[in-house]
N, C-alpha and C positions, 0 to 999 in steps of 0.2 A: 696610575691610580691617585698619586698625590696631587697631580695637576687637576684632576677632576674634582677632588674635594676643595681645592683652592678656588676653582671657578664657582662652585656651589656656595661657598662661604661669602665670596665677594658679591655675588648677585643678591644673596640674602641681605647683606648690609645695605646695599643700594636701595633695594625695593622696599624695605621696611620703613624708609623715610620718605616715600612717595605715596601718592594716592591717585587712583585711576580717575580720569575725567573723560566724559564723552557726552556730546550733545544728543538729546532725544526729545521728540515732540512732547511726550508725556511728562518729561521732567520740567518743562516750562509751563504747560497748561494743565497738568494733571497731578497725579500722586507719585510720579517717578516711574522710571523703567525698572520695576522691582526685581526682575530677573534678567538683567542685561547680560549676565554671565553666560546664559545658555545660548544667546543668539550668536556667539562666536563659535564655540565648539565645546562639547562636554569634555573631551580629552581625558576621559576617565576621572573627571573631577567629582569629588564628593559633596561639593557645596550646594548645588541645586538638586542633584539626585544622589541620595545617601547610598543607594544600592550599587553605585559605581565603585564602592570599596571592593566589591567582589571581582572587579576587572583587574585589580592589581595583582602582581606576583606575590606568592607567599614569601614572608620575610618582612623586612623593613623597607619602606618606600618613602621617598622625598620628592616633592614637586613644587616648582616655583614658576610662575608665569608673569610676564610683563607685556604691556601694551604700548604702542605708539599710534596715535590717531590723528588724522588730518581731516578737519571739517571745512568744506568749501560751501559757502552760502552765496546765493545770487537771488536778488529780488528784481522783478520786472513788472512793468505795467503794459497792458494791451492798448495799442493805439488804433483809433478808428477815424475815418474821414467824416465829412459832413453828412454823408449818406449812410452812416453807420456800417461801413464796410471795414472789416478787419485789415489792418495794414501790416503791423509787426509788433514784436515784443521789444520794449525799450528798457534797458537795464538802469535801475535807479539806485542799486546798492549791491556791492560785491565785496566779499571778505573771505579770508582763509586763515585758520588758526589751528595750531597743533596742540595736542595734549599727550602726556605719557604718564605711566605709573604702573602700579601693581595690579595684576589680574587675580592671582590667587597664590596662597602659600599653604601647603598641606603636607602632613607627615602621618604615616599610617603603619600599623603592624598587622599582618594577616597570617593566621595559622590555618590548620585544616578545619577547625571547628569554630573558632572565635576570631573576630577582627575588631580593631579599634583605631581611631584616627583623630587628629586635631586639624582644624581648618581656620583660615583667616582670609578675608576678602573685603572689598568695599561693600557697603550696604546699598546705597543708591548711587548710581553713577551719572553725574550730571555736571556740566560746566558750559557756560554760554557767554559770549561777548557780542554786543551789537551796538553800533554807533552810526546813526543816520543823520545827515545834514538835511534840514528842511529848506525848501526854496519856494518863492512865489512864482507867478507865471512868467516873470522876467528873469528868472534864475538868480534872484537876489536872496541871500541867506536870511531866513526868518527865525530859525531856531535849530535845536539839536536834541535828539533823543538818544540817551545812553542807557543801556541795559546790561547788567552783569549778574551772573549766577555762578557760585562756586560751592561745590559739595565737599565735605570732609567727614564722612560717616563710614563706620566699619561694622563688620560682623565677625565674631569669633566664637567657636564652638567645638563640639566633639561629635564623633560618629561611632556607633556601636553596631556590630553585626554578628550574626550566628549562622552557621551552616549545618542545619540538622540533617540534611540529606546531601549527597554528593552533587546533586543537580539543583539544589534549592538554597538560596541565601535570603535571610530576612534582616533588615537594617532599620535603624532609627537615628535621628540626629537632633541636636539642640544647638541653637545659635543665639547668642546675646547681641543685641543691636544697640550701639551708642554712636552719636555723631551730631554734626551741625551742618546747616546749609545757610548760605548768605545770599540774599537777593538785594539788588540796588537798581532803582529805576529813577531816572532824571529826565525831566522835560524842561529844557532851557530855552528862553526866548531872547531875541536880539532887541526887541521893543521893550524899553524900560517900563512901559505901562502895563505890560503883561507879566503876570506873577509866575515865577518858576515853581516847579513842583519836584520834590525829592521824596521818594518813598523807600525806606530800608526795612527789610524783613530779615530777622535772624531766627532761624528755626533750630530747635534742639530735638533730636529723636532719641527714644529709648524704648526697648521692648524685647520680646522673646519670640523665637521662631522654632517650629517643630516640623519634622519631615520624616516620613516612613517610606520604605521601598522594599521591593521583592525582586530578586534576581533569579532567572530560570535558565538553565543550560541543559536542554534535553539531549544534545548530541554535540559532536565535534564541529558541526557546520552551522549551528544556530545558537545564538545567545540573545536573551531578551531581559528587559527590566521594566518595571512600572513603579511610579512613585506618586505621592501626594504631599502637598504642603498644606498644613492646617492653617486656619485663619489667624494670623498673628495680630495681637492688639498692640499698636504702636502709639506711645504718648508723643504728641507733637506740640511743643510750646513755641508760639510765634510772638516775638517782641517786635511790634511794628511801629516805626517812627515815620510819621508824615510831617515833613518840614521840621517842626520843633515839638510836636506832640507825640508821645510814646504811650502805646497801649499794649497790654499783654493778653494773649488768648491761649488757652490750653485746650486742645482737642484730643480725643482718643479715636484713632482710626482703626477699624477692624478690616484688615486687608483681605482680599478674596482667596478662595480655595484655588489651588493649582493642581491639575492632574496631567501627568506626562509619562513618557517612557522612551525606550530606545530598543531597536532590534538590529542585530548584526548577523548578516548572512554571508557565510563563506561559500564561494562557488565550488561545486563538486568537481571531480576528475582532476584535482590538483591544479585547477586554474588559479593563478595567483591574484585573484580579485576578491575584494570584500565589499558588500553593499551595506551601508549604515544609514538607517532612517531613525530620526529622533524628533521629538516635538512635545508640545504641551497645549493645554486648554485652560484659560484663566477666566474665572467667573466674576468679572468686574461688576456685574450688575447687582451683586449682593454686598458691595462695600458699605460699611456702616460707620457713621460718624457720631460721636457723643460730644456735644458742645459744652462750653464752660458752665452753662446753667443746667447741665445734666439732661438736656433733651436729646433724643435719639432720632436720626433720620437716615435715609438711604439715598445715595447719590444716583438718581435714576437717569442721569445724563450719559452714563458710561455704558459701554457695550462689552459683552463677552468677546474674547479675542483668542486667536490660535497662533501658534508658531510651528512650522515644520521645516525640517532640513533633510535633504537627501545627498549622500556623499558616496562616491565610489573610490575605494582605496586599492592601489595597485602595488604589488610587491616587486620592486625593481631587482633586488638582490637580497641576500640574507641580512644586510645591514641598512638597506635603503627602501623607503616607501614614499609614494606620492599619491595624493588624492585630489579629486575635483568634486565640486558640489555646488548646490544652490539652496537658498532658503527663502521663505516668505514669512514675514511678520505682520500680523494685522494690528492696526492701531485701535485701542479701546476708546479713543476720543472720536476719531473719524472712521466709522464702520467701513466705508468704501475705500479707505486708504490701505493698500497692501504694499508693504515695503519689501522689495526683492533684494537679495544679495548674491554675490558670486564669489566662490571660495576656491582657493588652491592652497594645498598644504604639502610640506615636505618633512620627512622624519628620518633622522639618522640614528641607528641603533648600534652601539659599540659592543664589543665582546664582553665587557665587564658590566653590562646592563645599564649603561648610561644612554639616555634618550634625549635628543635635541630636536624639537619640532618647531618649525616656522610656518605661520599661517598668514595668508593675505586675503582680505575680504573687501569687496567693493560694493557700496550701496549708493543708489541714485534714485531720487523720487522728488516729486513736486506736490505742493499743496496750495490752496488759496491762502493768501497772506492774512486774511482775517482770522484764520484758525490759529495762527501763531501770535498775532499781535493786533490789538484793536486799533492802533494808530496806523492804518494802512490806507492807501489810495484805492479808489474803486477799480475793479478789474485787474488788481495786482496779484501776483503769484510769487511764491518763494520756492527755490529749488535747492536741494542739498545733494552734493556728490562727495561722499565720505570714503576715506581710505583707512583701513584698520590693519595694523601689523602686530602680530602676536608671536611671542617666543616663549616656549615652555621647556624647561629643563627638568628632567626627572631621573632619579637614580634609585635602583632597588638592590638590596643585599639579601641574599638567601641564607637561611640557617639550616 
């Protein structure tokens, strides 16, 4: 017992001084992957779905999650002969970079009729490094493009729940958002007659987020929940420096509604298998921006997007579970871009209600290079093959 508490305290100290970083297309060319937390696994987390508090055991529960992410990027250009016949893909850039940090930190108390919890997690998860050497037709260096993005924003809040009926739970949550994001773009030239360009954007975020959920447990074999996130209004201040000129812009972005849910089906006849399906639908087409001169407009370049995950959990023994699954995330920037992932997870449950879950997720997809960066060669593509490792430690104490 003492060893378990020592482990929990040690991980808490380590993770509170780190921040989660992960590349995503929307983070570079959009408004951020606002709910990156759900693409990995709900894991009974209250951050995205407040109704998940009813999945916790009665008593006091503590949960800490950490991530280690490896992003592999490769850019290539399609080669054609003089008759316009496709020959091959030629790699022009390749890089791999790791990130690590906190996924979530949650503590909750649940009784028969009322529940309450505190949550902490990153707000927008985004970090990106890109360094491309430019050459002429004779492979002589002509310039260099350097792009760097780092996010350091957080959400902290609380969850309240009530159980008016044994099979019904109603919840709500509030989260305060504070943070910063740093963007740096440099285009450097070898030719002294060409003028270098450096653009630095320092973004500051602040705002509030509300979520409500309903949990339904009609029987021992079925458990379901639905939730919605209301449209949070986020203040975004951009201090942009182009070479030596600095200008400040302050916009208010009304993020979209999110509707989602989860259903858990335990197979009958004591078969040790549970089917879990969760997902959400985000209405990006109603995102609203208020500019510094108080004019309001809607970003009609975005598309509504969905996310869905199917997972099968198998109980190996009273203390071990393993699960396999897959998910699909639609990009709100590129409607035709469906990002698949493949998931495997293992959970160890001790006799004193200590759970240790390890999850591995693999994502592989490609997009036209112009979607990611305007400084791209014709017929070029970018491919990402990313690896996500997540560890969640949870402990519950019954009263």
